[in-house]
C-alpha positions in Angstrom: 171.1 110.5 -39.7 173.0 112.6 -37.5 175.7 114.6 -39.0 176.2 115.8 -42.5 179.3 114.5 -44.4 178.0 115.4 -47.9 180.7 115.3 -50.5 183.4 114.0 -47.8 185.4 110.9 -48.6 185.8 108.5 -45.4 187.6 105.7 -45.0 186.1 102.7 -43.1 188.3 100.0 -41.4 186.3 97.1 -40.1 186.5 93.0 -40.4 183.1 92.5 -39.7 180.7 92.5 -42.6 177.6 93.4 -40.7 179.4 96.3 -38.7 181.1 97.6 -41.8 177.7 97.5 -44.0 176.0 99.4 -41.0 178.9 102.2 -40.8 178.9 102.2 -44.7 175.1 102.7 -44.8 175.2 105.3 -41.9 178.1 107.0 -43.8 176.0 107.2 -47.4 173.0 108.3 -45.6 175.1 111.2 -44.4 176.3 112.2 -47.9 179.8 110.8 -47.7 181.5 108.9 -50.3 183.2 105.6 -48.7 186.1 103.2 -49.3 186.4 100.1 -47.2 189.4 98.3 -46.0 189.1 94.9 -44.0 192.9 94.6 -42.9 195.3 96.9 -41.8 197.8 96.5 -44.5 195.1 97.4 -47.2 193.8 100.6 -45.1 197.6 101.8 -44.7 197.8 101.3 -48.9 194.7 103.5 -49.0 195.8 106.4 -46.8 199.1 106.6 -48.6 197.0 106.8 -52.4 193.8 108.6 -51.4 193.3 112.0 -49.4 190.4 111.3 -47.0 188.3 113.5 -44.8 187.7 111.4 -42.1 187.7 107.7 -41.2 185.8 105.1 -38.7 188.3 102.4 -37.7 188.0 99.5 -35.4 191.1 99.0 -33.4 191.2 95.2 -33.6 191.7 93.4 -37.2 193.1 90.3 -38.2 196.6 91.6 -39.2 196.7 93.5 -35.9 195.7 96.8 -34.4 195.2 99.8 -36.5 198.0 101.9 -34.4 199.9 102.4 -37.6 196.6 103.6 -39.7 196.1 106.3 -36.6 199.7 107.5 -36.7 199.1 107.9 -40.7 195.9 109.7 -40.4 197.4 111.8 -37.7 200.3 112.8 -39.8 198.0 114.0 -42.7 195.4 115.9 -40.5 192.4 113.5 -40.9 190.0 113.2 -38.0 188.8 109.7 -37.3 186.7 107.7 -34.8 187.8 104.5 -33.3 184.7 102.5 -33.2 185.8 99.2 -31.5 185.0 96.5 -28.9 188.5 96.6 -27.5 188.6 96.6 -23.6 190.8 99.3 -22.9 190.6 102.8 -24.6 193.3 103.6 -26.6 195.8 106.6 -26.0 194.2 110.1 -26.5 194.7 111.8 -29.7 194.1 115.2 -30.9 191.5 114.6 -33.8 189.8 111.2 -32.7 187.0 110.2 -30.9 186.9 106.6 -29.3 183.3 105.1 -29.1 182.8 101.6 -27.9 180.7 98.9 -29.5 178.0 98.8 -29.3 176.7 102.2 -30.0 174.0 103.9 -32.7 175.4 104.8 -35.9 173.5 108.2 -35.3 176.3 108.6 -32.2 179.0 107.4 -34.9 178.1 109.6 -37.8 177.7 112.5 -35.5 180.9 112.3 -33.6 182.7 111.9 -37.3 180.7 114.8 -38.7 181.9 117.1 -35.8 185.4 116.2 -36.0 185.6 116.5 -40.0 183.9 120.0 -39.6 186.2 121.2 -36.9 189.2 120.2 -39.3 
């Protein structure tokens, strides 16, 4: 697997179980510890309670987009990948990479590992 995330805590925000499973498996293979949220409100609670080294976010969730999660991560200096099938690329952010679905887990994990290393 591309990227080394050994010992890093990563938040995964994804409502589709199969996609979430693929992302989690890739992160675990890269050595990360992982917490998963399937809804925006749960992700916001986790970000408020836990210090993350990185995140992989789906943009569109059942309870709305993850804009508030992005702002919260930005405020904390946490890098993240938006991995989503949204048609329009979200606004540019400093510690963020947008990857359109579908893509390989090697690409997603590799991009996150680069962001985490640069932070």
